[in-house]
Every structure is written in structure tokens, then in C-alpha cells.
N, C-alpha and C positions, 0 to 999 in steps of 0.2 A: 824196132825202135819204139813204136807206139806201145807195145806190150810192156817194155821196160819202164816207160814213162807212167803207164797206168799203175804198175806195181809200186812205183815210187810214191805216187800220190796216195795210194791206199795206205801205205805205211805211215806217211805223214799225218793222215787223219787220225791215227791211233796214238800219236806221240803224247797227247795230253794225259794218257793213262800212266805215263812214266815220269810225271813231274816230281821232283824231289820234295818231300815234306808236304804232300798234297793234303788238303783239309778233308777229313771224312765228311760225307754228306750228313745233313741234319734231317731228322724226322719232322715232317710238317703235317698239319691238319688241313687238308684241302677242302673236305666237306665233312658233314657230321658222320659219315660212314666210311670215308676214305682218307688214308694217310699216304704220304709220298716222300721219299728222300729227295732232298734238294741240295745243290752245292751251296756252301756257306763261306767260301773264301772271300776276302775283301773285294776282289774284282767282280765276282759274280753278284755279290750284294749290291755294289754300286750300279752295275748294269741293270739288275732287276728293279731297283728303286727308280732309276732314270726312265726305264721303260714304262713303269706304272704312271709316272708323272707325265710322260708323253702321251699315254693312252687317255689320261684324265680319269677321274673317279667320281662317281655319284653314290650317295648313300646316306643313311641316317645316323652314322657314327662319326661324322665329321665335326660334331660338337666338341670332340676331344681335342681338336686343334686349338681350341681356346686355352688349353693348358700349356701349349708350347711357350708363349711369352712368359708364363709364370715359371716354367723350367729355366728359361734363360735368366730371369731375374734371381732365382734362388740358387742357381749353379748346380742343377740336378745332374747334368751330364758329367761334370767333374766328380761328383759324389759316386756315380755309378762306375766311372772308370777307376776310381780309387778302390771301390769294393771288389770289382772284378780283376783289378790289376792288369787290364788290357787296354790297348790304344783305341782310338775312336773308330778306326776302320774295321776292327774285329767285330764278331757277332755277339760276344758275351755282354757288353754294355747294352746292346739293343734288346737282347732277351730280357735283361733286367728292366729296361724301360717298358717292355710289354707287360711285365708283372705289375709295374706301377700303374699302368693304365687299366689293367684288369681290376685292380683294387679300386680305382676311381669309378669304374662302372658298377661296383657293388653286385657283381654277378658271380655265381658259383657254377662250375662246370662249363665255362664258356668256350673252352677249346674243343672238347669232344662233342658235347651235346648241342652247342649253338653254332659252332664254326663261324667265327666272326670275320673270316676272310671275305674278300670281294665287297667289302662295305666301307673301306677307307681306314679300318682299324690297323691293318698291318703296316701301312705306309707311315702312319704317325709315329711308329716305333723305329723307322728307318729300315724296315724289312720288306722284302717282296713277297712274304708268305707269313702264315701264322704258325709259330712253333708249337709242337705237340706237347702233351703231358710228359712224355719221356724226355724230351729235350730240356724242358723246364726243370724236371726232377733232377737231371744230371747237373744242371747249372747250380741249383741251390745246394745239392749234396756236396759239391766240390768246394764250398766256402764254409769256413769255420764259424763257431759262435763268436769268437773274438773279432773276426772280421765284421760281423753284423753289429756288434757292440761299438766298434770303431766308427762304423757308418752312422750309427745313432748319435754318437758324441759329436762328430763333425757336423751333421745336419743340425743338431740342437745349438751348436755354437754359431752357425750361420743365422739361425732363427733368432738367437739372442741378440746378435749384432744388428739384425733387422728390426728389432723392437717387438718380436712376437711374444717374448716373456718379460715379466717384471722382475722375476727372481727374488721376490720378497716372501711369498707364502706359497708353499707347495703342498700337495696332498698325495698320500700313498693309498693305493687301493688294489686288492687282489681281484682279478676278473676271471671268473670261471664259467666255462660253457660245457654243456653235456657232451660226453664222448661216447661213441658207439663202437669203440675198439673192442676186439675180442681178447685183448691182452689182459693178463692179471695185473691189477693196479689198485692202489688205495682208493677208497670211495669217500665222498664228501656228502654232507647234508647241509642244506641252506638254513634250516632251523631245527630245533630239538624234535619237533613232531613230524618232520619230513622224512621220507625214505632216502637212504644214502644211495648215491649213484656215482658212476664213473664220470670224471670231469677232466678236461684239459684246462690248465690254469696258467695265467700270466699275471704279472705284477706291473702296475703302471705308476708313473709320477706325472702329476698334472700341475701346471701353473694355474692356481685358482683365480687369479686376477684377470687373466686373459683367456681362461678356459682352454688352453692349448696343451697337448701332451708333450712331455719333455723326453722321456725315454721309457723303456720297458725291458723286462726280463721274462723268461718263461722257463719251464722245467717239467719234470714228471709230476704226476698227481701226488706223489709221496712227499714232495718238498713242502716244508712248512713255511709260514710267514716269517718266523724267526730266522730260518735259514736263508730265505730269499732277500729279505730287506737289506742286510749289510751290502750285498753285491749291488742291489739297486741304488742304494745311496752312494756307493763308490762311483758308479757311473755318473750320478747326479753331481757329485763333487768335482768330477773332471770337467763338467759343463759350466758350473758356477764357481770355478776356482777363485775368481776375483771377488766373489760376494761373501760377506760375513753376516752372521746372525740371521741366517735364513730359517724361518719357521716352517716346520714340517708337521702337517696334520695327519693323524692316523686314526684308525678305528679300534674298538676294543680288542679285536683279533691280534693287534700288534702289542698288546700289553703283556710283557713278560720281563722278568728280572734280567734274563740273559741279554735280551735286545736292548733294554734300557742301559745296561752297563756298557755294551758295545758303543752305543750312540753317544753316551756321556763323554767318551774319550775323543769324539770328533767335535772339536770346538766350533766347526763351521755351521753345524745344524743344531737347532733347538727343536726338540720333539714335544708335541702336545698330544696326549692320547687319553681317551676316556677309560676309566677303570670299570671293569665288569661289575654289574649290579648284583653282587653276591650278598647273601644274607648277613654274613659276618661284617662286610663293609658297611651295609646299611645300618646295622646296630651301632657301629662306631660313629657314624655320622649323626645319628639320632641322639647319641649320648653327648655330643659336643655342647658346651655351654652357649646359650643364645647370645651372650655378649661378645663371643668370638666373631660373630657375623656383623657385617656393615650393610645397613639397608641402603640399597641404591635407588630403587623406586618401588612403587606399590607392588607387592607380591614378588619382589626379587631382592635377594641379599646374597652376599658373597663372603667367603673367608679364605684364608691362605695359611698354610703351615708346612713345616718340614715333614717329610714322610720317606721311610725306607721300606721298600717291598721285601717280602720274604725271599731269602736266597740272594739278595743283591749284595754285591761287593763294592759298589761304587757310590751308594747313597751317602747322605740323604738327598732326595729330590724335593721338588716343590709341589705340594698338593693344592690345587685350586678347587674350591667347593662352591657350588651354587645351591641356593635354597629358594624354592618357589612356594607361593602360598602366603596368605596374610595371617592366619591364625595357626597356633601349634597343631591343631587337629588336621589342618590342610597342608602342612609342610611336606614337601617332597625334596629329596636330596639327590645330587649327582656330583661325582668327583672326577677330576682330571689330574693327570700327572704330567708335570713339565720338567724337562731336564735342566732348565735354567729359570731363574726368577724373572718376574715381569709383572705387568699390569693384568691382574686376573679378569677385570671387567672387560677390557678390550679383547683379551684372548677368548673369553667365553661368549661374548655377545656380538663381536665383530668378526674375528678371525675364524673361529671354528665353524660357524654356520656356512662359511664359504666352501667347506669340504664337500657339500652336497652337489657342487658343480661337477664332481666326478660322475655322478649318476646321470646328470644331464648330458655330459660328454658322451658316455657310452650309448645312451639312448639315441643320440644324433649321429654317431660316427662308427658304431661297432660293425655296421654293414660293410665297411671297407675291407673286412677280412678278419675281424676280431670276434665274430659271433659264431664261428664254426671251428670244429676240431678236426684237423687232418692227421697226418702221419705223426708218429712219436719220435721220428728222427729230428733231433734238436737243431742240427745244422739247417735243415729245410724249414722248420718252424721259425727259427730266428730270422732267417733270410726273408721269408714271406712277410712276417709281421713287421720287420724293419722297413721293408720296401713300402708297406702300407702306410708307415709314418710319412714317407715321402709323398705319397698320394694325398694324405690328409693336409700336409703343409701347402702343396700347390693348390688344392681345391679351396683351402682357407684364403689364400691370397686372391683367388678368383672371386670368392664371395665378397671380400672387402672391396674389390674394385667395382663390382656390379652393384653393391648396396642392396637395399630392400627391393623386393621381397626375397631375392636370392640369398642374402646373408642369413635369413632365418630358416631356410630349408635344411632338412637333415640330408645326410649324404645320399641316401637312396632316392629321395625326391630330386635332388640336384642331378643325379645320374640319369634318372628317367626323363626329366624335362629338358636338360641341356645336352648332356653327353650322348644320350640315345634318342633325343627327341627333335633334333634340328636336322632338317633335310638340306642338302647342299651339294656342291661339287668342288673338286680340287683340280687346278690346272697350273701351268707354268707360263709366266710372261717374263721373258728375258732372264734376269737372275733372281726372280721373285716367285715364290709359290703363292697363288691367290686362291683363297678359300671364300666361296660365295654361299651365303645362307639365304634361303627363301622363306619369307613370312616368319622371321625370328621374333620372339616376344621382346618387348622393350627395345626395338631395333635402334631407336635414337640413342639410348644409353650405351648399347654395344658399339654403335658407330663412333661414339665419342672416345671410347677407350681403345678401339682396335683398328679403325681405318687410319691409314698412314702409319702403321705400326713401326716400320724401320726408323722413321724420323723420331718417333716417340722414344724408342729404345736408345737411339743415339743421344737424345737429350738427357737420358738417365745414365749416360756413359756405359751402356751395355752393348756389346757386339751383337748386331741383329742377325748374323749368320748362324745357321743351325748346323752344328757339327755332324749330327747323325743323318742329315738330309743333304749331303754333298755341298754343304756351305751355302745353300740357297737362303735367301731372306724370306720373310713371311708377311703377307698382308691379307686383309679381310675386306669383303664387300657384303652389303646387306640390301637385298632386293625386296 
């Protein structure tokens, strides 16, 4: 009888192997040299998260928990569930959140080389482990370019409703970083005298009044600006569908008859682009009669006339010309083309100089994941770069809440000083996760925004429960 009972117990212990539709294990990075498959079904995930919370966590990555209130305010979790098309209890939205937080840390190779497990990083993503490169690769590869673009549009609409964009003046800019791929691909050169190199390229739209990115596209290095810009502006038009007469600033690389003709048909956008300083154009400008120009102030005069570029089928357009210098011997000319008429003085002296905010944006934020070239798989690149937009949006909200000097720090400085620079611990008290920071900088300001967080979120009509952390609430302490 005892033998039969023993055999029955042994069989029962193996029944879990025959569960219908069992989730395959996920490859996780346990240390910098060891990977391990872990169960990733919803029950195992919840059990692992609750066990980590019960064990308590100490580390220097708990600064990332300051982003959770911004995720709740922005609606990050709903965006990630929409992109993955999976419910909250599944692992896919949590893996996407891991990618968002990796971008916020501005660190490359963090899974294999640095192994961020056991420091509080995995728990902030609603995971009991750190997913490996293989698991992340499979997640990104399974989602299409269209899915990433829809994520960008939805995120930008939320930011527009929250006042992150003015929607009046936008800037286009191609962003290229060196690629060390062994593939055969078109090479680019930054200037005429530079050596051509392989690059990975992307194309951004920036709201120049708020210095915030709106959306982006990417592609192979053979894709030209003329080919990429219509798709980029189509994404932009989905975001600013209710806005009319939006001024779009471009650089000389965007000057082509084909592109001007395409944009002229889109009545929503007005394009202002500088004309390349070619010898033929300069001779035309120097031959213009002086009385055509209106002197605005000392050393600055403007003129405006109709102009049709060669091979254009939609012209004429409007050419804005600026002349600098007081005497004819010192005159210098520069011409711009606009797809619609307007005040050339305001366009040349107020609007167009704002375009240089694009360079300021890249200098401050490209470390989020836009300064390196990875795989040529566009599904993966679109997914990674789009999730980096989420990281930028939440860190920007955090900057605004903290004020100076945090608001003036670039992304890498914020990551080092806050996300990787605060020592603390995580524990649970009743239905609330309490994060305690020790010797945090500007603790009084942090205390003002984050102590008593559930009540603050309730006052803003935001549910304080965290869906990826078993619906616990979150609060902070500063010691």
C-alpha cells in the first residue's frame, strides 16, 4: 500500500510537465557569464515578483523607480500593451518596459556585459529576472514597422494633449551614426572633403518651440532624404491632424523639385528650405536689382519673388532672399524656398534659426539609443528607437517636475546621477511598495513631489496602482 502511494506521489510531481499550452521558458541573463532559462508564464512571473518584494532589494539602480509615476501619468503601460498586443499579466509588455528603462540608463551592452540583475533593475520592469539578448531580439523581431509607427503616433498624440508640443513650427533632420556592419551598403560623407563611410540613418521631426521629438523613421543607408521625408511627414500629419498651416523647417539636403512638388499637395504643411549655395544661384541673386530689396535694419535687407525650380511640376513657389552687408562690395546673399507665401522677415529671422534646436536635442538625448548602429533588421531598429522615444518622454516629465539643475542635464548625466547614482532599498508595507533613498541630492525637492505619492496621483485623477507590479501602489521616503 505504501509503495502504491509512493508511486502515485511521484507521478503527481511530474504532472506540471504535461500542462496544455505551457509557456516555453525564457532565456535570462543571471550574471555576466551565465544565462539560465526561466519560466515566464503569468503565475510564475507574479510569484517571482512577489518573492523579490518580500525579500526586499537594495541597490544603486532604484533611482529608476522615480520614472514609475511618470509612466502612470503618461500611460506608458497601455502604450506597451497596445504595441505588444498582450494583456498585463503576460511577459511581452514587461520585456518592452525593460527596453524603455535600458534606454533611460543610456548604457550599451547592459544585459550581457553588465548584468543588471540583483540591483533592483529587473523588479522595476515587473520581472523577477533580466531578459537576455536573445529574448529581447525575439520580442523586437516579432513586431512590424507599422506597429512601431502606430506606437509613435499614439505616444505623440498623448504628448500633444499633455502640452508637450506647440504644433506650430517643426524641424526635419536626418540623423546618421557610423555603422561597422560588414554588409555591402551605400556610404555617406558628412562634407565634400571627408571620407565616405557606412552609416545607419534615421530621420526625426522635432517641435522646435518645446525642443521635443515628435516621431522618427529609419531605413537602410541607401534611402535618400527625398524618399524618407514624405513617409515622415505622413506620420506627422496623423499626429497634428487638427493643426493647419504648420511650418516645417528643413535643411539644404531637403531641397529637391520632387520633394517640393509632393509637399505642395499637402496643404497642412508649409515647407521652408534653404537653397544650396551653388554658383549659378549666387550669380542670379547678385544680378537682382537693389530696389527689389527692402532694408530692414543696418546690414540686413530682404526680398521676395516667385520661383520655379528646374523639373518642378507644381511651381511657382516663393523665394525668400536675405542680403547682409552695408555696401555692395560686402553684400552676401542667401535664398530660401517656401511652398506658401508669408512674411519673409519673420520666417528668416525668427522661425528658421529655431531649427538649430535639433542639434541641441541630439547632443543632449542621443545617448538614449540614437547614437549607435545595431542590426539592419528594420523591425528591431524601429522597435528599439520607438521605445527610446518613450524613455525620452518620461525622463522629460521627470526633469520638468524636478526643475533646475536636473532640467538642464543631458540624458547621460541624468542617468548617471539619478537612475544609477541613488542608493536605496525597496520593500512592501501593506498594499504599497516603499522606496527609500539615502543621502539623495535635493532631498527636500524630491520629498515635495514624491512623498505621499498615492494621494498626489489621486488628486490628479490617476490610478496609483501599478499594473505590472501586482497592482501595488508606490511611495517614497528620503533619509
